[in-house]
N, CA, C and O atoms as CSV, one atom per row, in Angstrom:
chain,resi,resn,atom,element,x,y,z
A,1,MET,N,N,-12.359,66.814,21.611
A,1,MET,CA,C,-11.489,65.738,22.025
A,1,MET,C,C,-10.195,65.833,21.227
A,1,MET,O,O,-10.214,66.065,20.018
A,2,SER,N,N,-9.098,65.655,21.900
A,2,SER,CA,C,-7.791,65.726,21.272
A,2,SER,C,C,-7.543,64.469,20.441
A,2,SER,O,O,-8.078,63.397,20.725
A,3,LEU,N,N,-6.723,64.630,19.414
A,3,LEU,CA,C,-6.375,63.483,18.591
A,3,LEU,C,C,-5.487,62.522,19.369
A,3,LEU,O,O,-5.505,61.316,19.119
A,4,TYR,N,N,-4.722,63.044,20.299
A,4,TYR,CA,C,-3.833,62.220,21.105
A,4,TYR,C,C,-4.312,62.238,22.547
A,4,TYR,O,O,-4.657,63.297,23.072
A,5,SER,N,N,-4.336,61.106,23.177
A,5,SER,CA,C,-4.697,61.051,24.585
A,5,SER,C,C,-3.735,60.115,25.288
A,5,SER,O,O,-3.410,59.045,24.775
A,6,ALA,N,N,-3.285,60.519,26.456
A,6,ALA,CA,C,-2.311,59.704,27.198
A,6,ALA,C,C,-3.042,58.603,27.947
A,6,ALA,O,O,-4.092,58.832,28.547
A,7,SER,N,N,-2.480,57.423,27.904
A,7,SER,CA,C,-3.028,56.303,28.653
A,7,SER,C,C,-2.269,56.201,29.967
A,7,SER,O,O,-1.075,55.902,29.963
A,8,ARG,N,N,-2.917,56.437,31.062
A,8,ARG,CA,C,-2.262,56.394,32.365
A,8,ARG,C,C,-1.917,54.964,32.769
A,8,ARG,O,O,-0.950,54.745,33.498
A,9,ASN,N,N,-2.693,53.996,32.305
A,9,ASN,CA,C,-2.447,52.604,32.681
A,9,ASN,C,C,-1.174,52.054,32.043
A,9,ASN,O,O,-0.441,51.309,32.693
A,10,ARG,N,N,-0.901,52.394,30.819
A,10,ARG,CA,C,0.224,51.806,30.106
A,10,ARG,C,C,1.349,52.796,29.855
A,10,ARG,O,O,2.441,52.399,29.448
A,11,GLY,N,N,1.102,54.073,30.089
A,11,GLY,CA,C,2.137,55.063,29.884
A,11,GLY,C,C,2.495,55.290,28.431
A,11,GLY,O,O,3.621,55.687,28.130
A,12,MET,N,N,1.560,55.049,27.518
A,12,MET,CA,C,1.838,55.264,26.108
A,12,MET,C,C,0.733,56.093,25.494
A,12,MET,O,O,-0.387,56.106,26.004
A,13,ASP,N,N,1.024,56.782,24.415
A,13,ASP,CA,C,0.036,57.621,23.752
A,13,ASP,C,C,-0.825,56.777,22.823
A,13,ASP,O,O,-0.342,55.871,22.144
A,14,LEU,N,N,-2.100,57.097,22.813
A,14,LEU,CA,C,-3.043,56.446,21.916
A,14,LEU,C,C,-3.458,57.450,20.855
A,14,LEU,O,O,-3.707,58.616,21.159
A,15,VAL,N,N,-3.532,57.006,19.637
A,15,VAL,CA,C,-3.964,57.866,18.551
A,15,VAL,C,C,-5.365,57.441,18.166
A,15,VAL,O,O,-5.611,56.275,17.857
A,16,GLN,N,N,-6.270,58.382,18.186
A,16,GLN,CA,C,-7.652,58.099,17.814
A,16,GLN,C,C,-7.903,58.699,16.441
A,16,GLN,O,O,-7.884,59.918,16.267
A,17,LEU,N,N,-8.137,57.831,15.471
A,17,LEU,CA,C,-8.399,58.281,14.113
A,17,LEU,C,C,-9.731,57.727,13.647
A,17,LEU,O,O,-10.134,56.635,14.048
A,18,ARG,N,N,-10.402,58.470,12.814
A,18,ARG,CA,C,-11.667,57.999,12.246
A,18,ARG,C,C,-11.669,58.358,10.776
A,18,ARG,O,O,-11.371,59.489,10.393
A,19,TYR,N,N,-12.009,57.382,9.965
A,19,TYR,CA,C,-12.087,57.593,8.530
A,19,TYR,C,C,-13.538,57.452,8.088
A,19,TYR,O,O,-14.298,56.663,8.651
A,20,SER,N,N,-13.906,58.213,7.091
A,20,SER,CA,C,-15.250,58.133,6.538
A,20,SER,C,C,-15.124,57.862,5.041
A,20,SER,O,O,-14.405,58.569,4.335
A,21,PHE,N,N,-15.821,56.844,4.566
A,21,PHE,CA,C,-15.754,56.481,3.160
A,21,PHE,C,C,-17.158,56.452,2.573
A,21,PHE,O,O,-18.131,56.150,3.265
A,22,ARG,N,N,-17.243,56.761,1.323
A,22,ARG,CA,C,-18.499,56.654,0.587
A,22,ARG,C,C,-18.169,56.018,-0.755
A,22,ARG,O,O,-17.225,56.425,-1.432
A,23,ILE,N,N,-18.947,55.026,-1.128
A,23,ILE,CA,C,-18.710,54.369,-2.413
A,23,ILE,C,C,-19.818,54.746,-3.379
A,23,ILE,O,O,-20.946,55.032,-2.976
A,24,ASP,N,N,-19.485,54.741,-4.642
A,24,ASP,CA,C,-20.458,55.028,-5.688
A,24,ASP,C,C,-20.295,53.959,-6.770
A,24,ASP,O,O,-19.635,54.186,-7.784
A,25,PRO,N,N,-20.913,52.773,-6.539
A,25,PRO,CA,C,-20.727,51.677,-7.488
A,25,PRO,C,C,-21.431,51.947,-8.818
A,25,PRO,O,O,-22.436,52.655,-8.889
A,26,ALA,N,N,-20.878,51.371,-9.836
A,26,ALA,CA,C,-21.484,51.427,-11.165
A,26,ALA,C,C,-22.757,50.575,-11.147
A,26,ALA,O,O,-22.935,49.766,-10.236
A,27,PRO,N,N,-23.637,50.740,-12.125
A,27,PRO,CA,C,-24.892,49.978,-12.139
A,27,PRO,C,C,-24.705,48.460,-12.038
A,27,PRO,O,O,-25.447,47.808,-11.304
A,28,ARG,N,N,-23.733,47.881,-12.755
A,28,ARG,CA,C,-23.503,46.439,-12.666
A,28,ARG,C,C,-23.016,46.047,-11.280
A,28,ARG,O,O,-23.377,44.989,-10.765
A,29,GLN,N,N,-22.193,46.905,-10.677
A,29,GLN,CA,C,-21.710,46.630,-9.330
A,29,GLN,C,C,-22.852,46.721,-8.323
A,29,GLN,O,O,-22.901,45.948,-7.366
A,30,ARG,N,N,-23.766,47.659,-8.535
A,30,ARG,CA,C,-24.939,47.770,-7.652
A,30,ARG,C,C,-25.762,46.493,-7.677
A,30,ARG,O,O,-26.229,46.028,-6.638
A,31,MET,N,N,-25.939,45.929,-8.861
A,31,MET,CA,C,-26.708,44.695,-8.984
A,31,MET,C,C,-26.000,43.548,-8.265
A,31,MET,O,O,-26.641,42.758,-7.572
A,32,ALA,N,N,-24.686,43.458,-8.429
A,32,ALA,CA,C,-23.926,42.393,-7.770
A,32,ALA,C,C,-23.992,42.549,-6.252
A,32,ALA,O,O,-24.149,41.558,-5.540
A,33,LEU,N,N,-23.874,43.781,-5.745
A,33,LEU,CA,C,-23.974,44.025,-4.307
A,33,LEU,C,C,-25.364,43.688,-3.784
A,33,LEU,O,O,-25.503,43.104,-2.709
A,34,ALA,N,N,-26.384,44.054,-4.539
A,34,ALA,CA,C,-27.764,43.769,-4.120
A,34,ALA,C,C,-27.991,42.264,-4.029
A,34,ALA,O,O,-28.637,41.792,-3.093
A,35,LYS,N,N,-27.465,41.504,-4.994
A,35,LYS,CA,C,-27.597,40.043,-4.950
A,35,LYS,C,C,-26.871,39.464,-3.740
A,35,LYS,O,O,-27.407,38.610,-3.034
A,36,ALA,N,N,-25.652,39.935,-3.509
A,36,ALA,CA,C,-24.861,39.406,-2.394
A,36,ALA,C,C,-25.535,39.698,-1.061
A,36,ALA,O,O,-25.645,38.809,-0.216
A,37,PHE,N,N,-25.984,40.929,-0.862
A,37,PHE,CA,C,-26.636,41.271,0.396
A,37,PHE,C,C,-27.997,40.600,0.524
A,37,PHE,O,O,-28.425,40.270,1.630
A,38,GLY,N,N,-28.680,40.396,-0.597
A,38,GLY,CA,C,-29.952,39.673,-0.562
A,38,GLY,C,C,-29.762,38.234,-0.136
A,38,GLY,O,O,-30.540,37.711,0.661
A,39,CYS,N,N,-28.728,37.586,-0.665
A,39,CYS,CA,C,-28.433,36.199,-0.278
A,39,CYS,C,C,-28.059,36.124,1.198
A,39,CYS,O,O,-28.494,35.217,1.909
A,40,ALA,N,N,-27.259,37.070,1.653
A,40,ALA,CA,C,-26.856,37.081,3.067
A,40,ALA,C,C,-28.073,37.255,3.966
A,40,ALA,O,O,-28.156,36.645,5.031
A,41,ARG,N,N,-29.009,38.081,3.540
A,41,ARG,CA,C,-30.217,38.303,4.347
A,41,ARG,C,C,-31.071,37.038,4.412
A,41,ARG,O,O,-31.629,36.731,5.465
A,42,VAL,N,N,-31.181,36.304,3.314
A,42,VAL,CA,C,-31.936,35.045,3.307
A,42,VAL,C,C,-31.303,34.040,4.264
A,42,VAL,O,O,-32.005,33.383,5.032
A,43,VAL,N,N,-29.977,33.919,4.218
A,43,VAL,CA,C,-29.281,32.990,5.111
A,43,VAL,C,C,-29.505,33.395,6.565
A,43,VAL,O,O,-29.771,32.541,7.411
A,44,PHE,N,N,-29.398,34.696,6.862
A,44,PHE,CA,C,-29.621,35.172,8.226
A,44,PHE,C,C,-31.040,34.856,8.690
A,44,PHE,O,O,-31.231,34.361,9.800
A,45,ASN,N,N,-32.031,35.136,7.854
A,45,ASN,CA,C,-33.426,34.879,8.226
A,45,ASN,C,C,-33.686,33.386,8.452
A,45,ASN,O,O,-34.403,33.013,9.380
A,46,ASP,N,N,-33.104,32.537,7.602
A,46,ASP,CA,C,-33.275,31.092,7.782
A,46,ASP,C,C,-32.647,30.622,9.091
A,46,ASP,O,O,-33.234,29.812,9.808
A,47,ALA,N,N,-31.453,31.130,9.401
A,47,ALA,CA,C,-30.789,30.752,10.650
A,47,ALA,C,C,-31.591,31.227,11.857
A,47,ALA,O,O,-31.725,30.503,12.843
A,48,LEU,N,N,-32.123,32.441,11.778
A,48,LEU,CA,C,-32.933,32.971,12.864
A,48,LEU,C,C,-34.201,32.145,13.056
A,48,LEU,O,O,-34.597,31.873,14.190
A,49,ALA,N,N,-34.838,31.745,11.963
A,49,ALA,CA,C,-36.039,30.913,12.059
A,49,ALA,C,C,-35.717,29.559,12.698
A,49,ALA,O,O,-36.498,29.054,13.506
A,50,LEU,N,N,-34.588,28.980,12.346
A,50,LEU,CA,C,-34.190,27.696,12.924
A,50,LEU,C,C,-33.924,27.834,14.420
A,50,LEU,O,O,-34.359,26.993,15.206
A,51,ARG,N,N,-33.215,28.886,14.819
A,51,ARG,CA,C,-32.949,29.107,16.244
A,51,ARG,C,C,-34.241,29.342,17.011
A,51,ARG,O,O,-34.403,28.837,18.122
A,52,THR,N,N,-35.163,30.105,16.430
A,52,THR,CA,C,-36.445,30.358,17.081
A,52,THR,C,C,-37.227,29.066,17.244
A,52,THR,O,O,-37.823,28.824,18.293
A,53,HIS,N,N,-37.227,28.236,16.208
A,53,HIS,CA,C,-37.933,26.952,16.253
A,53,HIS,C,C,-37.367,26.067,17.364
A,53,HIS,O,O,-38.119,25.489,18.148
A,54,THR,N,N,-36.023,25.965,17.429
A,54,THR,CA,C,-35.419,25.111,18.455
A,54,THR,C,C,-35.695,25.646,19.854
A,54,THR,O,O,-35.877,24.868,20.791
A,55,HIS,N,N,-35.728,26.958,20.002
A,55,HIS,CA,C,-36.014,27.548,21.324
A,55,HIS,C,C,-37.461,27.273,21.739
A,55,HIS,O,O,-37.726,26.909,22.884
A,56,GLU,N,N,-38.396,27.451,20.794
A,56,GLU,CA,C,-39.817,27.253,21.102
A,56,GLU,C,C,-40.123,25.796,21.435
A,56,GLU,O,O,-41.016,25.527,22.238
A,57,HIS,N,N,-39.403,24.857,20.838
A,57,HIS,CA,C,-39.654,23.436,21.062
A,57,HIS,C,C,-38.698,22.822,22.078
A,57,HIS,O,O,-38.593,21.599,22.169
A,58,VAL,N,N,-38.012,23.649,22.832
A,58,VAL,CA,C,-37.092,23.244,23.898
A,58,VAL,C,C,-36.118,22.173,23.410
A,58,VAL,O,O,-35.958,21.124,24.033
A,59,LEU,N,N,-35.480,22.460,22.291
A,59,LEU,CA,C,-34.454,21.586,21.728
A,59,LEU,C,C,-33.084,22.144,22.092
A,59,LEU,O,O,-32.990,23.304,22.494
A,60,PRO,N,N,-32.028,21.361,21.966
A,60,PRO,CA,C,-30.689,21.891,22.232
A,60,PRO,C,C,-30.399,23.087,21.316
A,60,PRO,O,O,-30.811,23.094,20.156
A,61,PRO,N,N,-29.702,24.080,21.830
A,61,PRO,CA,C,-29.462,25.285,21.026
A,61,PRO,C,C,-28.573,25.010,19.830
A,61,PRO,O,O,-27.708,24.135,19.869
A,62,ILE,N,N,-28.796,25.770,18.763
A,62,ILE,CA,C,-27.982,25.691,17.551
A,62,ILE,C,C,-26.734,26.524,17.804
A,62,ILE,O,O,-26.823,27.654,18.285
A,63,THR,N,N,-25.577,25.971,17.481
A,63,THR,CA,C,-24.334,26.710,17.630
A,63,THR,C,C,-23.638,26.818,16.265
A,63,THR,O,O,-24.053,26.198,15.286
A,64,ASP,N,N,-22.583,27.611,16.230
A,64,ASP,CA,C,-21.813,27.710,14.990
A,64,ASP,C,C,-20.565,26.837,15.049
A,64,ASP,O,O,-19.693,26.941,14.186
A,65,ALA,N,N,-20.476,25.983,16.052
A,65,ALA,CA,C,-19.335,25.087,16.180
A,65,ALA,C,C,-19.425,23.965,15.154
A,65,ALA,O,O,-20.516,23.519,14.801
A,66,CYS,N,N,-18.272,23.517,14.684
A,66,CYS,CA,C,-18.235,22.401,13.740
A,66,CYS,C,C,-18.549,21.106,14.504
A,66,CYS,O,O,-18.078,20.927,15.627
A,67,PRO,N,N,-19.328,20.218,13.914
A,67,PRO,CA,C,-19.632,18.955,14.600
A,67,PRO,C,C,-18.377,18.091,14.699
A,67,PRO,O,O,-17.497,18.145,13.840
A,68,ALA,N,N,-18.318,17.311,15.745
A,68,ALA,CA,C,-17.183,16.401,15.951
A,68,ALA,C,C,-17.263,15.266,14.930
A,68,ALA,O,O,-18.352,14.810,14.581
A,69,ARG,N,N,-16.142,14.834,14.475
A,69,ARG,CA,C,-16.114,13.745,13.480
A,69,ARG,C,C,-15.776,12.447,14.129
A,69,ARG,O,O,-15.706,11.420,13.454
């Protein structure tokens, strides 16, 4: 595949680029990342359990919208 491809719809060139990164955190940074991702996973699992519960009990769906004041 060419790096440049012409867009027939808009008549302009598109540039397709891809970057690849690898990080090598220090031991303290690894611990901080593990804590952050662990907390995010707990929040995700709790939200999923709540949505599953509401679905099984035919309750109104949980949304991420802010409640009206």
